[in-house]
C-alpha positions in Angstrom: -53.4 -14.7 245.1 -50.4 -16.9 244.4 -49.8 -19.5 247.1 -46.3 -20.6 248.2 -46.4 -24.2 249.3 -44.0 -26.8 250.5 -45.5 -30.3 250.1 -44.2 -33.6 251.4 -45.1 -37.3 251.3 -44.1 -39.7 254.0 -40.6 -41.0 253.6 -40.5 -44.6 252.3 -38.2 -46.8 254.4 -35.0 -48.0 252.8 -35.6 -51.6 253.6 -38.1 -52.7 251.0 -39.6 -52.1 247.6 -42.4 -49.7 246.6 -45.7 -51.5 246.2 -49.2 -50.4 245.1 -50.2 -49.6 248.7 -47.4 -47.0 248.9 -48.4 -45.5 245.5 -51.8 -44.5 246.8 -50.1 -41.7 248.8 -47.5 -40.6 246.2 -50.0 -40.6 243.4 -52.5 -38.6 245.5 -49.9 -36.1 246.4 -48.6 -35.8 242.9 -52.0 -35.1 241.5 -52.6 -32.4 244.0 -49.2 -30.8 243.4 -49.7 -30.9 239.6 -53.1 -29.2 240.0 -51.6 -26.4 242.1 -48.8 -25.9 239.6 -51.4 -25.7 236.8 -52.9 -22.9 238.9 -49.5 -21.2 238.7 -48.9 -21.4 242.4 -45.3 -21.8 243.6 -45.1 -25.4 244.9 -42.1 -27.5 245.9 -42.7 -31.2 246.4 -40.0 -33.0 248.3 -39.3 -36.5 249.7 -36.5 -38.7 250.8 -35.7 -42.2 251.8 -36.0 -42.9 255.5 -32.7 -44.6 256.0 -31.8 -45.1 259.7 -32.7 -47.7 262.3 -32.0 -51.3 263.3 -33.8 -53.0 260.3 -31.5 -51.3 257.8 -28.4 -52.0 259.9 -29.3 -55.7 260.2 -30.3 -56.1 256.5 -27.0 -54.6 255.4 -25.1 -57.0 257.7 -27.0 -60.0 256.3 -26.1 -58.9 252.8 -22.5 -58.3 253.7 -22.5 -54.7 252.7 -22.4 -51.3 254.5 -25.7 -49.5 255.4 -24.6 -46.7 253.1 -24.3 -49.1 250.1 -27.7 -50.6 250.9 -29.5 -47.3 251.1 -27.9 -46.0 247.9 -29.1 -49.0 246.0 -32.6 -48.9 247.5 -32.8 -45.1 246.8 -32.1 -45.8 243.1 -34.9 -48.5 243.0 -37.4 -46.2 244.8 -36.7 -43.3 242.5 -37.0 -45.5 239.4 -40.4 -46.8 240.6 -41.7 -43.3 241.4 -40.6 -42.0 238.0 -42.4 -44.9 236.3 -45.7 -43.7 237.8 -45.1 -40.1 237.0 -44.5 -38.9 240.5 -42.8 -35.6 239.9 -40.7 -34.8 243.0 -38.9 -31.5 242.9 -36.3 -33.1 245.1 -35.7 -36.6 246.4 -33.0 -37.0 249.0 -31.9 -39.2 252.0 -32.2 -38.8 255.8 -28.6 -39.9 256.0 -27.4 -36.5 255.0 -25.4 -33.6 256.5 -28.4 -31.3 256.2 -30.6 -33.7 258.2 -28.0 -34.2 260.9 -27.7 -30.4 261.3 -31.5 -29.9 261.6 -31.8 -32.8 264.1 -29.1 -31.4 266.3 -30.6 -27.9 266.1 -34.0 -29.1 267.1 -32.6 -31.3 269.9 -30.5 -28.5 271.4 -33.4 -26.0 271.3 -35.7 -28.5 273.0 -33.0 -29.3 275.6 -32.5 -25.6 276.3 -36.2 -25.3 277.0 -36.2 -28.1 279.5 -38.1 -30.5 277.3 -35.4 -33.2 277.1 -35.0 -35.5 280.1 -32.7 -38.5 280.6 -33.9 -41.5 282.6 -33.0 -45.2 283.0 -35.0 -47.7 280.9 -35.1 -51.4 281.3 -35.2 -53.2 278.0 -34.6 -56.6 276.5 -31.0 -57.1 275.4 -29.8 -59.8 273.0 -26.7 -61.4 274.7 -25.6 -63.0 271.5 -25.8 -59.9 269.2 -24.9 -57.6 272.1 -27.6 -55.1 271.3 -30.8 -53.8 272.8 -33.8 -55.1 270.9 -36.5 -52.8 269.3 -40.0 -54.0 270.0 -40.4 -55.5 266.5 -37.3 -57.7 267.0 -38.7 -59.4 270.1 -41.3 -62.2 270.0 -43.0 -64.3 272.6 -46.3 -65.2 274.1 -48.9 -62.5 274.6 -49.2 -61.6 278.3 -53.0 -61.2 277.9 -54.2 -64.1 275.7 -51.2 -66.4 275.5 -50.9 -66.3 271.7 -47.5 -67.4 270.5 -45.0 -65.5 268.4 -46.4 -62.1 269.1 -44.3 -58.9 268.6 -43.0 -57.0 271.6 -45.5 -54.1 271.4 -48.9 -55.6 270.5 -50.7 -58.8 270.0 -52.1 -59.5 266.5 -54.6 -62.0 267.9 -56.3 -60.2 270.8 -55.2 -56.6 269.9 -53.6 -56.0 273.4 -50.7 -53.5 273.7 -48.0 -54.0 276.3 -44.3 -53.5 277.0 -41.8 -56.0 275.5 -40.7 -57.0 279.0 -44.2 -58.3 279.6 -43.9 -61.0 276.9 -43.8 -64.6 278.2 -41.0 -66.9 276.8 -39.6 -64.0 274.8 -36.9 -64.5 272.2 -34.8 -62.4 269.9 -35.8 -62.6 266.2 -32.2 -61.5 265.4 -30.4 -64.4 267.0 -33.1 -66.6 268.5 -31.6 -66.2 271.9 -33.6 -65.6 275.1 -33.2 -61.8 275.8 -32.1 -60.6 279.2 -33.3 -57.4 280.9 -30.8 -54.6 281.0 -31.0 -51.0 282.0 -29.8 -48.1 279.9 -30.1 -44.3 280.1 -32.5 -43.0 277.5 -33.4 -39.5 276.3 -37.0 -38.4 276.3 -38.9 -35.5 274.7 -41.3 -34.4 277.4 -44.6 -34.4 275.5 -46.4 -34.6 278.8 -45.1 -31.2 279.8 -48.1 -28.8 280.3 -46.6 -26.5 277.6 -46.8 -29.2 275.0 -50.3 -30.2 276.1 -51.6 -26.7 275.9 -50.1 -26.1 272.5 -51.4 -29.4 271.1 -55.0 -28.7 272.3 -54.9 -25.5 270.3 -53.0 -26.8 267.3 -55.1 -29.9 266.7 -58.4 -28.0 266.9 -57.4 -25.2 264.5 -60.0 -25.4 261.7 -58.7 -26.9 258.4 -55.5 -28.3 259.9 -56.7 -31.8 260.3 -59.6 -33.8 258.8 -62.6 -34.2 261.1 -61.9 -37.8 261.8 -58.3 -37.1 262.5 -59.2 -34.2 264.8 -61.5 -36.6 266.8 -58.7 -39.1 267.1 -56.4 -36.4 268.4 -58.9 -35.5 271.1 -59.2 -39.1 272.1 -55.4 -39.3 272.4 -55.1 -36.1 274.3 -58.0 -36.9 276.7 -59.6 -34.5 279.0 -57.5 -31.5 280.1 -55.3 -32.6 282.9 -55.9 -36.3 282.3 -52.1 -36.9 281.7 -52.7 -39.2 278.7 -49.8 -37.8 276.8 -46.7 -39.9 277.4 -43.1 -38.7 277.0 -41.4 -39.9 273.9 -38.3 -42.0 273.9 -36.1 -40.4 271.3 -32.8 -42.3 271.8 -31.4 -45.7 271.0 -28.2 -47.4 272.1 -25.3 -48.5 270.0 -25.0 -50.5 267.8 -27.4 -48.4 265.7 -27.3 -46.9 262.3 -28.2 -43.2 262.7 -27.0 -39.9 264.1 -25.2 -39.8 267.4 -26.8 -37.4 269.9 -24.6 -34.4 270.7 -22.7 -34.8 273.9 -24.1 -38.3 274.4 -21.5 -40.9 273.1 -23.1 -44.2 272.2 -26.6 -42.7 272.1 -28.4 -42.2 268.8 -31.4 -40.3 267.7 -34.3 -42.7 267.3 -35.3 -43.1 263.6 -38.7 -41.6 264.2 -37.1 -38.4 265.3 -34.9 -37.8 262.3 -37.3 -39.2 259.7 -39.7 -36.2 259.6 -36.8 -33.8 259.9 -35.8 -35.3 256.6 -38.5 -33.2 255.0 -36.6 -30.1 255.9 -33.3 -31.6 254.8 -34.6 -32.5 251.4 -36.1 -29.0 251.0 -32.8 -27.5 252.1 -30.9 -29.3 249.4 -33.4 -28.2 246.8 -33.0 -24.6 248.0 -29.3 -24.7 247.7 -29.7 -25.8 244.1 -32.3 -23.1 243.3 -30.6 -20.4 245.3 -33.6 -20.0 247.6 -33.5 -19.2 251.3 -35.2 -22.2 253.1 -36.1 -19.9 256.0 -38.7 -18.3 253.8 -40.7 -21.5 254.3 -39.4 -22.9 257.5 -39.3 -19.8 259.7 -41.8 -19.9 262.5 -43.6 -16.7 261.2 -43.5 -17.8 257.6 -46.7 -17.2 255.6 -45.8 -20.0 253.2 -47.7 -23.3 253.6 -46.3 -26.6 254.8 -48.6 -29.5 253.8 -48.0 -33.1 254.7 -49.6 -36.1 253.0 -49.4 -39.3 255.1 -51.0 -42.6 255.8 -53.4 -42.7 258.8 -51.2 -45.2 260.6 -48.6 -42.4 261.2 -51.0 -39.7 262.2 -50.0 -40.0 265.8 -46.4 -38.9 265.0 -47.3 -36.2 262.5 -50.1 -34.5 264.6 -48.6 -34.8 268.1 -44.8 -35.4 268.3 -43.8 -33.6 265.2 -45.7 -30.2 265.6 -44.8 -30.1 269.3 -41.1 -30.6 268.5 -41.2 -27.9 265.9 -43.2 -25.4 268.0 -40.7 -25.5 270.9 -37.7 -25.6 268.6 -39.0 -22.3 267.3 -39.7 -23.6 263.8 -42.8 -23.4 261.7 -45.5 -26.1 262.3 -47.5 -27.9 259.5 -50.3 -25.9 257.9 -52.2 -29.0 257.2 -51.8 -32.8 257.6 -53.7 -34.8 255.0 -54.1 -38.5 256.0 -55.4 -41.2 253.8 -56.5 -44.8 254.3 -55.0 -48.1 253.4 -55.2 -50.0 250.1 -57.2 -53.2 249.9 -57.3 -55.4 246.8 -60.6 -57.0 245.8 -61.9 -56.2 249.3 -59.0 -57.8 251.3 -55.6 -57.0 252.5 -52.8 -57.2 249.9 -51.9 -60.8 249.9 -48.7 -62.5 248.9 -50.5 -65.9 248.5 -53.1 -64.4 246.2 -50.5 -62.5 244.2 -52.1 -59.1 245.1 -49.1 -57.8 247.1 -47.9 -56.2 243.9 -44.7 -54.1 243.6 -44.4 -51.1 241.5 -41.6 -52.7 239.5 -43.7 -55.8 238.8 -46.6 -53.7 237.5 -44.3 -51.9 235.0 -42.5 -55.1 234.1 -45.7 -56.7 233.0 -46.4 -53.9 230.6 -49.4 -52.2 232.3 -49.8 -48.5 231.8 -49.0 -46.6 235.0 -51.5 -44.0 234.1 -54.3 -46.6 234.3 -53.5 -46.9 238.0 -53.2 -43.1 238.5 -56.7 -42.7 237.0 -58.2 -45.5 239.0 -56.8 -44.2 242.3 -58.0 -40.7 241.4 -61.5 -42.0 240.7 -61.6 -43.7 244.1 -59.9 -41.1 246.3 -61.5 -38.5 248.5 -60.5 -36.2 251.4 -61.3 -38.7 254.1 -59.1 -41.4 255.8 -61.3 -44.2 254.6 -59.6 -47.2 252.9 -59.4 -47.5 249.1 -60.2 -50.8 247.4 -58.5 -51.8 244.1 -61.0 -54.2 242.3 -59.3 -55.5 239.2 -62.7 -56.0 237.5 -63.6 -52.4 238.3 -60.1 -51.2 237.3 -60.5 -52.8 233.9 -64.0 -51.5 233.3 -63.2 -47.9 234.4 -60.1 -47.6 232.2 -61.7 -49.2 229.2 -65.0 -47.3 229.5 -63.9 -43.9 230.8 -60.5 -43.3 229.3 -60.7 -45.2 226.0 -64.4 -45.4 225.4 -65.4 -41.9 226.4 -62.4 -39.6 226.5 -59.9 -40.8 223.8 -62.7 -41.8 221.5 -63.7 -38.1 221.1 -60.3 -37.2 219.6 -60.1 -40.4 217.4 -63.5 -39.6 215.9 -62.7 -35.9 215.1 -59.0 -35.2 214.6 -58.7 -37.5 211.6 -61.4 -35.7 209.6 -59.8 -32.3 210.3 -56.4 -33.5 209.1 -57.7 -35.3 206.1 -60.3 -32.8 204.8 -59.4 -29.4 206.3 -55.6 -29.3 206.6 -55.8 -29.8 210.3 -57.6 -26.5 210.9 -60.4 -26.1 213.3 -63.2 -23.7 212.6 -62.8 -20.6 214.8 -66.5 -19.8 214.7 -67.2 -23.2 216.3 -65.3 -22.3 219.5 -68.4 -20.5 221.0 -70.7 -23.5 220.7 -73.1 -23.9 223.7 -71.6 -27.3 224.5 -68.2 -25.8 224.9 -69.5 -22.9 227.0 -71.1 -25.4 229.3 -67.9 -27.4 229.6 -65.8 -24.3 230.3 -68.3 -23.4 233.0 -67.4 -26.6 234.9 -63.8 -25.4 235.4 -64.3 -23.8 238.8 -66.3 -26.8 240.1 -63.6 -29.3 239.0 -60.8 -27.1 240.3 -62.6 -26.9 243.7 -62.7 -30.7 243.9 -59.0 -31.0 243.0 -58.0 -28.4 245.5 -60.1 -30.1 248.3 -58.6 -33.5 247.4 -62.0 -34.8 246.4 -60.5 -36.4 243.3 -63.3 -38.9 242.9 -65.8 -36.0 242.6 -63.6 -34.3 240.1 -63.4 -37.5 237.9 -67.2 -37.9 238.0 -67.7 -34.3 236.9 -65.1 -34.8 234.1 -66.7 -38.0 232.9 -70.1 -36.4 233.0 -68.7 -33.8 230.6 -67.3 -36.6 228.4 -70.8 -38.1 228.3 -72.2 -34.8 227.0 -69.6 -34.6 224.3 -70.2 -38.2 223.2 -73.9 -37.5 223.0 -73.1 -34.6 220.7 -70.9 -36.9 218.6 -73.6 -39.4 218.3 -76.1 -36.7 217.3 -73.8 -35.1 214.7 -72.4 -38.3 213.3 -69.3 -36.9 211.7 -68.6 -40.2 209.9 -71.9 -39.8 208.0 -71.3 -36.1 207.4 -68.0 -37.0 205.7 -69.9 -39.0 203.1 -72.4 -36.3 202.3 -72.1 -33.9 199.5 -72.1 -30.3 200.6 -71.7 -31.1 204.3 -68.1 -29.9 204.7 -69.1 -26.9 206.9 -71.2 -29.1 209.2 -68.4 -31.7 209.4 -65.7 -29.1 210.2 -67.9 -27.5 212.8 -68.7 -30.8 214.5 -65.1 -32.0 214.5 -63.9 -28.6 215.7 -66.4 -28.7 218.6 -65.3 -32.2 219.4 -61.6 -31.5 219.4 -62.0 -28.3 221.5 -64.1 -30.4 224.0 -61.3 -33.0 224.0 -58.8 -30.1 224.8 -60.9 -29.1 227.8 -61.2 -32.7 229.0 -57.4 -33.1 228.6 -56.8 -29.9 230.6 -59.1 -31.2 233.4 -57.4 -34.6 233.4 -53.9 -33.4 233.2 -53.1 -33.6 236.9 -54.1 -37.2 236.8 -52.7 -38.2 233.4 -49.7 -36.0 232.8 -48.0 -38.1 230.1 -51.2 -38.7 228.1 -51.8 -34.9 228.3 -48.4 -34.2 226.8 -49.2 -36.6 223.9 -52.6 -35.1 223.4 -51.1 -31.6 223.4 -48.8 -32.6 220.6 -51.7 -33.9 218.5 -53.6 -30.6 219.1 -50.5 -28.5 218.3 -50.6 -26.5 221.6 -48.3 -25.7 224.4 -48.4 -27.1 227.9 -51.9 -26.6 229.3 -52.4 -24.6 232.5 -55.7 -24.1 234.2 -56.0 -20.5 232.9 -56.1 -21.9 229.4 -59.7 -23.0 229.9 -60.8 -19.9 228.0 -58.1 -20.1 225.3 -59.6 -22.3 222.6 -58.0 -24.0 219.7 -57.2 -21.8 216.7 -57.1 -22.3 213.0 -53.6 -20.8 213.1 -52.3 -23.9 214.8 -53.1 -27.0 212.7 -54.0 -30.3 214.3 -51.4 -33.0 213.8 -52.3 -36.5 212.6 -54.0 -38.6 215.3 -51.8 -41.0 217.1 -53.0 -43.8 219.3 -53.0 -42.5 222.9 -54.0 -45.5 225.1 -54.8 -49.1 224.7 -57.5 -51.0 226.6 -56.8 -53.2 229.6 -56.7 -56.8 228.6 -57.7 -59.3 231.3 -54.8 -61.4 230.3 -52.5 -58.6 231.5 -54.2 -58.6 234.9 -53.9 -62.4 235.2 -50.2 -62.2 234.2 -49.6 -59.5 236.8 -51.1 -61.7 239.6 -49.3 -64.8 238.4 -46.0 -62.9 238.2 -46.3 -61.8 241.8 -47.2 -65.3 243.0 -44.0 -66.6 241.4 -41.8 -63.8 242.6 -43.2 -64.1 246.1 -42.9 -67.9 246.4 -45.2 -69.3 243.8 -48.0 -69.1 246.3 -50.4 -70.4 243.6 -50.0 -73.8 245.1 -49.1 -73.4 248.7 -48.7 -76.5 250.8 -47.6 -80.0 253.7 -47.8 -82.1 257.1 -46.2 -81.1 260.4 -43.9 -83.1 262.6 -43.5 -82.3 266.3 -40.1 -82.5 268.0 -40.2 -82.9 271.7 -37.8 -80.6 273.6 -37.5 -83.1 276.5 -34.3 -85.2 276.6 -33.5 -88.3 278.7 -30.9 -87.8 281.4 -29.8 -91.5 281.8 -27.2 -93.1 279.6 -28.7 -95.9 277.5 -27.4 -98.3 274.9 -27.6 -96.8 271.5 -29.1 -100.0 270.2 -32.2 -99.5 272.4 -35.3 -99.2 270.3 -36.1 -95.8 271.9 -33.0 -94.2 270.4 -31.4 -93.8 267.0 -27.7 -94.0 266.1 -25.8 -91.2 264.5 -26.1 -92.9 261.2 -29.9 -92.9 261.6 -29.8 -89.2 262.3 -27.6 -88.6 259.3 -30.4 -89.9 257.1 -32.5 -86.8 258.0 -32.1 -83.8 255.7 -33.1 -80.9 257.9 -33.1 -77.6 256.3 -34.0 -73.9 256.9 -37.1 -72.9 255.0 -38.7 -69.5 254.5 -42.5 -69.4 254.6 -43.4 -67.3 251.6 -47.1 -68.0 251.7 -49.5 -69.5 254.3 -53.3 -70.1 254.0 -56.1 -71.8 255.9 -57.2 -75.0 254.1 -60.8 -75.0 253.1 -62.6 -78.0 254.6 -60.0 -78.6 257.3 -59.9 -77.2 260.8 -56.4 -78.6 261.5 -54.3 -77.9 258.5 -52.5 -74.9 257.2 -51.1 -74.8 253.7 -47.6 -73.4 253.4 -45.3 -72.5 250.5 -41.7 -72.9 251.8 -38.6 -71.7 250.1 -35.7 -74.2 250.7 -33.4 -72.5 248.3 -34.5 -74.8 245.5 -35.9 -74.0 242.0 -39.4 -73.7 243.4 -40.9 -73.6 246.9 -42.1 -76.8 248.6 -45.8 -77.4 249.1 -46.4 -78.4 252.7 -49.6 -79.1 254.8 -49.1 -78.7 258.5 -51.6 -79.6 261.2 -51.0 -76.5 263.3 -54.1 -74.4 262.5 -55.2 -74.6 266.2 -52.0 -72.8 267.2 -51.2 -70.4 264.4 -53.0 -68.1 262.1 -51.6 -67.9 258.5 -50.2 -64.4 259.1 -48.2 -65.5 262.1 -46.1 -67.9 260.0 -45.7 -65.7 256.9 -42.0 -64.7 256.6 -40.9 -67.1 259.4 -37.8 -69.3 258.9 -38.8 -72.8 259.9 -37.1 -76.1 260.2 -38.1 -78.6 257.5 -37.5 -82.3 257.0 -36.6 -82.0 253.3 -36.1 -85.7 252.4 -39.5 -86.9 253.7 -41.3 -88.9 251.0 -44.0 -86.8 249.4 -47.5 -87.6 250.8 -50.6 -87.5 248.7 -53.4 -86.0 250.8 -57.1 -85.1 250.3 -56.1 -81.4 249.7 -53.0 -82.0 247.6 -49.4 -83.3 247.7 -47.3 -82.5 250.8 -43.6 -82.3 250.0 -42.0 -82.1 253.4 -42.5 -81.6 257.1 -42.3 -78.6 259.4 -40.8 -79.3 262.8 -42.5 -78.1 265.9 -42.0 -78.4 269.6 -45.1 -79.6 271.5 -46.2 -80.4 275.0 -47.2 -83.9 275.8 -50.9 -83.2 275.4 -50.5 -81.0 272.4 -52.1 -78.1 274.2 -49.0 -76.0 273.5 -47.1 -76.1 270.2 -44.5 -73.9 268.6 -42.8 -74.1 265.2 -39.1 -74.3 265.4 -37.7 -71.1 263.9 -34.3 -69.9 262.9 -32.4 -66.6 263.5 -31.8 -63.8 261.1 -28.5 -65.1 259.7 -30.0 -68.4 258.7 -30.8 -68.5 255.0 -33.3 -70.7 253.1 -31.7 -74.0 252.2 -29.1 -74.1 254.9 -28.6 -77.6 256.3 -29.0 -78.4 260.0 -26.4 -80.8 261.2 
C-alpha cells in the first residue's frame, strides 16, 4: 500500500549558524525520507526558518538592519549548509510568511471560539531603558534557591532549580544592563488545563506507536494523575516591541514565537502545495488518512506532544501521527565545546574539505529509534569511514569493475547473477528495509556491513587479480567480477538513503538508472556495459580532523590558548570631599592612564592545578583574543562567563604566571571579605574593543 506522508524537521532559529548538533536531526530525517521515496511512497519533506521573537529583533537592531533583512540572509546561509550535507527538502520557507500568519489567526480564532483562550494580567520584569518587557532568557540575577550569580530568569544552571523571573535576586536586563522593574500587562493564554485538553492528551499521548516509550513515560509524568492539575495554561502572547504577528483584535499584542513556529510546518507545506497544485487539506484535514510525522530534539518534546496536538485538536485540524524525538550530540564524550574547537559549524566542516557523506554515514551508524544521546568520536569517525566505506564497500567495485572494462568490454556475465552469494544478499533486503523504516539506522548499517564482509571474503577467495594473470581463466574472472559488481550494486542500493551522492556516482559507473528499493531483484545486465571505474571516496586523513578543530578554535576566539588575572573594583564610594592629592585618591590624569575596554569572553576553562583561577580567551576587537587568568573560580563556572561582555584593563603589563602569560585584567565588583564577587558586564549594544571613559 502506498503511503502519503508529510514529514517535518524542527525549524532552525534565524539567529545562528547550523552546527553539527543540528545536523543529527536533519540527516536522520533526510535518510528516513529518502528511504520512503525509494519505496515509492508519496512523501513531502518540508521545513522553514523560525524567524520571530525578541532575539531576532535585538540582533537586527545591533547590526543596524531590519529583521526581514536579517532573516533573509540567515535563510540563505541555512539552506546553503543543508544542501551541502545532502538534506533534500521538498520545500524550505519562513515563518514570517502570509501563509503562516493566516494559519496562526485561523487556529487562534477557533480556539477562542471554543473558550480555550483567556486574557489575564501578568506581572513581568520590564526594562525601563529599552522600554520593553523582558523574556526569561534576557534577565539574569542571583538564583533564589542557591544564590548562584548570573543565572537566567527561568532556571539555575548551578542547582537546577526552576522559578519565575521575578524571583531572581539583584536581577538585571542583559539587553541594557539596567535593573528591571515589575510591570503588569494583559496576556493571552491557551487553557491547556481545561478538562477537555487533559482528557484529549491522556488519550493522544498513550496511542500505541505515536510516541517512543521513553517519551510516553515523560508525558505521563508531565500530565500527572488524573485530576492532579499539573497541566498549566500556556502564555501565547507577548507585548510590543516584538517581531512577530499581531494577535487579531488585540493591538500591541503579538503571538509568542512558540505558537507560530510549529504552525510554520503547515505554512511551508501550503506553499509547496501551491507550487505543485495540491490541496493541502488532503493532508491537514482532521479526518485525513495521510500521515503527519515530526522529527524533533528531545528538548522540545513538551511543546510537540502537549501544546501542539492540543492546539490542533481543538482548532479542528489534524494532529501528528507520530513524533520522533532524538538525543543530543556530544563530541568525544563531552558537550560541544568552543574552547576545544568541537563546536563545529556546518560551513566550517565543508570549508575544511571534509566529505559531508562521511558525517551522514557516521551519524547513521550511531542512530537508533530512542532518545539517547549520540557521541561523535573523531577517532571512531575516521576508523569507520576508512574501514567500512573505503576498505569494505568501495574496494569491491575497485577490484572488479576495472577487469570487466579492460577484458570484457564492460559486460557482466548474465549467468553469474544467480550466484548463491547474491541470492543471500538479496534476501537481506526486507531486514534492512525494516530497520530503515523503524529508524534503527545503526542496525541497518551493521547488516549492510556484514553483507560487505561476505562479499570481501568472496573476493579474497576468488582472487580476481590472480585470475587475470592465468591462461584460460577468463570465464572464472568474468564470473567473479560480475558477482562482485552485482554485490556492489546491492550494497549501493542499501546505502543510498545514507549516501545519496555516492550512490549517483556509483550508478553512473554501473550504467544504471536511479536505484529504487524494488530494484533489488533487477540485476546488472550484459546489455548495459560498465563504465571505467572512477575514484568514489577518499580516506579520512587525521590532518583534516586536526585542521577542522583548529579552524573552529580560531573562528571562535582562538581558544587553543585561553587565558589572565582578575582585578576587583569596589562599588563603594566615599561621600566626603577630599583633596585630590590625598594618597587614597587618584587624579583625572591617573585615571586617563587606564585603558578600560569591553571584551567578549569567547572561551573559558578551569585551570588544571589551580582551585582559584579560570583561563579566559577575551576578544577586545584586536587581531587575536587576549589570554587572561582570573582568580574567580570560586564564584563562576566556565559556562557562566562564556559569551559575556566583561570590562578589561587592556594596558596592564603582561604577567608571566605558572600556568602561562596573562595579558590583561578582568574587573569585578566584590564585597569587603570577598564572599560575594561579580564580574562587571556590559549591555547588548557594547561591542568588543569599545573604550570605557
